[in-house]
C-alpha positions as CSV (number, residue, x, y, z in Angstrom):
1,M,0.0,0.0,0.0
2,V,1.3,3.5,-0.9
3,E,1.4,5.8,2.1
4,P,0.7,9.6,1.9
5,T,4.3,10.3,2.8
6,D,5.4,8.2,-0.3
7,I,3.1,10.2,-2.6
8,G,4.3,13.5,-1.1
9,K,8.0,12.6,-1.6
10,M,7.4,11.6,-5.2
11,L,5.5,14.8,-6.0
12,K,8.1,17.0,-4.2
13,Q,10.9,15.3,-6.0
14,R,9.2,16.0,-9.4
15,R,8.4,19.6,-8.5
16,K,12.0,20.3,-7.6
17,Q,13.2,18.4,-10.7
18,L,11.1,20.9,-12.8
19,G,12.4,23.9,-10.8
20,V,8.9,24.8,-9.6
21,D,8.3,26.3,-6.2
22,Q,5.3,25.5,-4.0
23,H,3.6,28.8,-4.7
24,T,3.7,28.3,-8.4
25,L,2.5,24.7,-8.2
26,A,-0.4,25.8,-6.0
27,M,-1.3,28.5,-8.6
28,L,-1.1,26.0,-11.5
29,A,-3.0,23.3,-9.7
30,Q,-5.6,25.8,-8.4
31,M,-5.1,24.8,-4.8
32,S,-3.7,26.4,-1.7
33,V,0.0,26.5,-0.8
34,N,-1.1,24.9,2.5
35,T,-2.5,21.9,0.6
36,I,0.8,21.5,-1.4
37,V,2.8,21.7,1.8
38,A,0.6,19.1,3.6
39,V,0.7,16.7,0.7
40,E,4.5,16.9,0.3
41,R,5.0,16.4,4.0
42,G,2.6,13.5,4.1
43,T,0.5,15.1,6.9
44,T,-2.7,14.8,5.0
45,D,-4.3,11.9,3.1
46,P,-5.0,13.6,-0.2
47,S,-8.0,12.8,-2.3
48,L,-7.6,11.0,-5.6
49,S,-8.7,14.2,-7.3
50,T,-6.0,16.2,-5.6
51,I,-3.3,13.7,-6.5
52,N,-4.5,13.5,-10.1
53,K,-4.5,17.3,-10.5
54,L,-1.0,17.5,-9.1
55,C,0.2,14.7,-11.3
56,D,-1.3,16.4,-14.3
57,V,0.4,19.8,-13.6
58,L,3.7,18.0,-12.9
59,G,3.6,15.9,-16.0
60,L,3.2,12.6,-14.2
61,E,0.8,9.8,-14.9
62,L,-1.3,8.3,-12.1
63,I,-1.8,4.5,-12.6
64,V,-4.0,2.5,-10.4
65,R,-3.8,-1.3,-10.4
66,L,-6.1,-3.7,-8.6
67,K,-4.6,-6.5,-6.6
68,E,-5.1,-9.9,-8.0
69,D,-6.9,-12.5,-5.9
70,K,-4.5,-15.2,-4.7
């Protein structure tokens, strides 16, 4: 299972790779800077919609796989 801290680390790494600051990302994703900070720190459990919007702005693709029955 992917934890919120893992998601936050991935998004933060990509943001820094692109040279985008948190304020710019917040503006582009149409969300608050506080939301960006909380997601990156893993102190919130972001909705799928929030994750998807951030991935879209950062040029990432969100892929969801279902576990197979064993």
